[in-house]
N, C-alpha and C positions, 0 to 999 in steps of 0.2 A: 447536359446541362455539368458546368465543371463541379467537381468536388473538392477541389484543392482550397476555396475557401470554408467551407463546412470542415473541412480537415484543420484548418489554421485555428478556427474559433473553438476547437474540442481540444488540440493541442492547447490553446492558453487555458482552457480550465484545468486541465491536469497540471499546467505550470502554477496557476494559481492556487489549486489544491497543497501542490507540494511546498510553494515558498510558505504558503499560512502554518502548514503542519510545522516545518524547518523553522518558521520564526516562533511558534508556539513553545516547541523542545527546548528552544535557547532560551525561552522567557521565564520556564517552570524554576529554576534556582532563586531568580531574584525574588520571584511572586513569594515562593518559600519563605525565604527570609525576612521581607516584609512584613507576611503575617508572622511571622514566627512560630512556625508548624514544626511538628514535630515530624519525623519519618512517617509513623504510621499513620497522622493525621492527612500528610500528602498523598501517602500511598491508598486511601481510603479516597480522597479528591479526583487523584488519578482515574481509582479504576471507575467512575462516574462518566468518564471518555468512551471507555469501551461501553459501558451500559447505553447510554446515550446513541452509541453509532449502531449497535446491533439493533436496538429499538425501532429504529427508523430502515433499516435495512431493506427487508422482505415487504412493507407497504409501501416502500417507494419504487418496486419493482412492478407493482400493480398498478398504481399511480400513475406510472409512465406508460403504462400498456393501456390505459384508458383514457390518458389524456395527452400522450405523445412525448417521447423520449426528449426532444429540444426544449418542448415547455418545462419539463420537470428540472431537466438537468441545470435550465437557466432560473428557473426560482431555488432551486436547493443551492445553489453557488451565492445568489444572493443572499440567501437565510445563512449560511455559510462564512461569506465575509462580514455580517453583521454581528454575528456572535465571536467573531476572533478577538474585539478589544474585552470583550465583557471580563473574563479571568484577572486581567489586569484594574478593573476599576472594583472588585470585588473587595469589602470592607472586614471581613471576617472568614471561616471555614465554612459557615451553612451558606451562603450567599457564592463562595468561590465555587462548592461540590454544586450548587445548580449552574452555576454560568459555564462550568467545564462540562456537564452536561447537557447544557443548549450546543455548544462546542462540538461535542461528540455526535448529537445527534445530526445536526448540520452536516459534519464530515461523512457522516453514513449514507445520509440520503445523496450527497453531491457527488460520494464516490460509486453508487451503484448505479446514479442517473448518468454520469459522465460516461462510464464503462459500458453501460447498455448502449449509449448514444455514438460511443465510438465502434461497436461493432456494426451499427449503421452503416455507419461511413466506411468503414473497412470493406464491408461487402458492396458499396458503391463504388471506393479505389480499385476492386477487383484484385488486391493485393496484401497479404500481411501488412497491417500498420498499429497493432497495438503495442509490440514492444517501443515502437517510438512515440508512443502515447505516453508511457507507464515512463520513459526516459526521459520526457518533460518532467512527469511527477520528479523524478530523483533528482533533476536538476533543479527545480524548484527548491527540494528540501535543501540542500546543500548550498543554494543561493539565500534561502530563508535563514538557516542557522547562520550563515555568513554575515549575511546584513544584521540581522538580531544581535548578533555579538559584538558587530562593529557599535551599534547604538546604543547596547548596555554599555560598552566599555567609555563611551562617551557620557555616562551618567544621565542620559536621557529616559531610561528608565522601561518598563515593559510595557506601560502606557503606549509610549511613541515607538517601540518596536513594531507592537499587536497591531496598534493603529494605522501604521503604513502598511504592514501587511494586508488588512482589509480594504485599507484604499486599494490598493494594487488588484485584490480579488475583484473589486467591485470593476473597477477601470477594464480588466479584462474581459470579466463577463459583460458586461453593457459594449464594448466594442465590438464583441464578437455576437452580437445579440441576432442581427438580421440573418449573419451567415451562416449561425447554428441552426436556425428554422429552415435551410434552403432542404434540408435532409429529414425526410418526416415517417414516422411509423406508421403501421397500419390506421384504419380509423377507429375511431373509439368503440361504436358499435361490435365492432371484431373483438374486442379485448374479452379475455377469457376472465372469469371468476377466480376463485381461490383454489388452486392447484397442488398437488401432492407433487414433489420431486421424483421423476421417474429414476429407473435402475440406472440409466446413461448419469444423468445430472448427479445421482447420489456417487459415483465411483467419481466423477469430477469435484465434488465437493470433497469426498475423503483425501481427494490428490493436494486440493488445495489448503486442507486443515494441514496434512503432514508437512507443507511448504512453508505454511506461514508461522507451525509451531517453532520450524527450526529456524524461521528469521528472525521472531520474536525473542527466542532464547539468544540469540548471538547479539541482540540490541542491549538485551540487560545484562548478559554475562560475561560479553567478552573482556571489558576492562576487569570486571574482578577476577577471571580465571587469567590474564595476565598478571596482574597483582600477586597473587594466590601462589600461581602455579610456575610463571616465570620470572619472577621477583621484578617485575619491571614498577617504575614510578606511576604514579596515576597519570600523570601527564601523558608518558610514552604509554601507557596502557590504552589511552583512548586511540592510539593510530590502529590498534584494531578494527574496529567499528569505523574507522575512518576510510580503512584500505578495502572493508566491505562494500560502502556503500559506495565509494568512487568506481571500483569494481563492478557493481551492479548497475552502474548509469554507463560506465562504457557498453557493456553487456547488450544493454536496452538499445543503445543508440546504433549498434549493430545486427540487433536480432532480426528486424525484418527481413532482411535479407538471408538470413539463417534458416529463418521459419519457411521463407519462400521455398528455399534450395533442397530443405531437407526434410520439411513434413513436420506435423506438431508430435507426433510420436515418437519419433528421432531426435528432437531437441528434449522432449522431456527428458528423456531413456540419457542421452550424452549428458545434456546438463545437470541431471540430479546425480550422474556418475562423477563428474567433476568435483560438485561440492561436496559429496561424501568422501571423495579422496583429499581434498582441503582439509575437509573435519577432521580427519584420521591421522591427517600430518601435524596437526595441532595438538591434537592428546599426544601422540607418539614421540614428538619430538619437544617439549614444552619449554624453548626457547623464544625468546620475542621475535627478532628476524623472523626466523622460519615460521610463528604465529601469525604476522602480520600475510606473510605470503599466502601462508593456508586460509585467512580470510578474506584476502583477496579472489583463491579460488574459488570459494564458497559463495561469496558476490556475483562471481563470473556465472558459476553453474547455474544460481540460483534466479537470475537477473531476468529470464526471459518464461520461467514456469507458470507465474501466476497470469503474466498478461494472455500465454497461450492458453490456460485453463479457464479464463473469463471471456475470452474470445470462444472456443468451443461452449460453453457453456450459454454464452449467448446466442449461438447458434442452433442449437439444439431446440430453442423456444422458436423459431422460425421470424412472425414479423415482431414478436413483442420478447427482444432480447434482454430488457431491463430485468423479467420477473426470473431468466436463468442466472442473470447475472448476481441477483440478489441472492438466490438459493448458495449457488459458490461463493459468495463474497462473504455470505454469514457463517459459513464454514470455517472461512481461511480466518476470519476474525476470530472466530471459538480458537482456532489454534493458537492464534498469536495471544491471546489474552491468555490462555490455561498454560502455556508453557513456562511462562518465568517462576510460577509459584512452585508447578511440578517440578522444574530443576531444582529451586531452591529445598522443596520436600527432600527431594532424592538425594543432595547435596549434602543435607544435614544430616543424615542418616549414613553413607556412603562415602561421601568427599566431593567435592565439586569435578574432579576430573574423570570419575566414574558415571558420574549423574550426565555428562556432557555425551557419553556415548548413546544416551538414547537420541539424540539429534542423529547420528551417523543412522543408526538404526530406521529413524523417521525415513531420513532422504533416500536410504535405500530401497526400503519399499516404495516410494515412489517411481524410482530406476524398475524395479518388477511389473508394476500396475503401468506402467507409461503407455503399454501397447492395449491399454482400454479408451484411452481416449484415438478414436477413430481416425485416421487420415484420411482427410478431404481432398479431392481433385486440386491439380496445381491450378491456380488461377489466372488467366491471361496475364501474359506481363504488360499489355497497353492497360493505362489509365486514362481516365477521362480528364 
């Protein structure tokens, strides 16, 4: 049986998810302005996204094990598409929080389900493909943010941009529905009940936490750092994260071949080392042009760490990869959620430049612990 169609269908889900997230990011500012929210009110509303995501991740892994990853990936993608326009329709803060909570829940479920199913497709493909799937997500983020910005620039509003993203996600999900179900997980009666993570999954989860801790802090603090430490304007400061995101996309597009050639532990060790070098460069030489290069190095280095970790976690659970992915994803998102406020507290006490040293320490720890993710035998180069 050919696995090209299931791979393309799964890639479509990653692209749809990234496009939705990118469009959502571009829509936050106009929604804030429309509802006349303060920074504190917006912060509370945005926290609901993370709460919603984490609340559905663990249960989604068990649902995928019980009913099949293809079915849950399909249903969660529909839920995500339906939830995308809701924040733009909210008339006040309370309804906005509920809408963002629903969007986060849909995203968390979709994230776990599509990564778990991607692990099954990767196994059938017999070569690493997880990096290319995450590259589709990164590409979707770039396209979504650009498309959302274009629509908003034409005064079409957040409803138009998020509604368009929801329609695209719906079309990609429905278009790949049949192909998605060509790869199925183990029968439902063989699905395990509630299980605690074993030592191997905990180690993978720790690395996911450290990596996404670093990624979350870069997303929220890179522009602030360039303004305060390098004297950049707010427009120029945005180049820091743009360089990071672009480099991450390029790194993921080439990541499958690199993982296949070097193996997972070496990719983790090399990638985290490059990221640490880039972050150290940013802190040692606080100049805009140097910082953009440093953020790009960090993006290249971090690009394939999470795909490798999710793939490894999924393989640890055999025929029910969604459970392993859910455990690793929950740990990773916890890092993504906690890093911005922790960096903020540290910056308030010691200064932002000193606080960001925590990121160097976190990513260097990944370098030291990379060998804990066991190398797997190289798969056959042939694919169906």
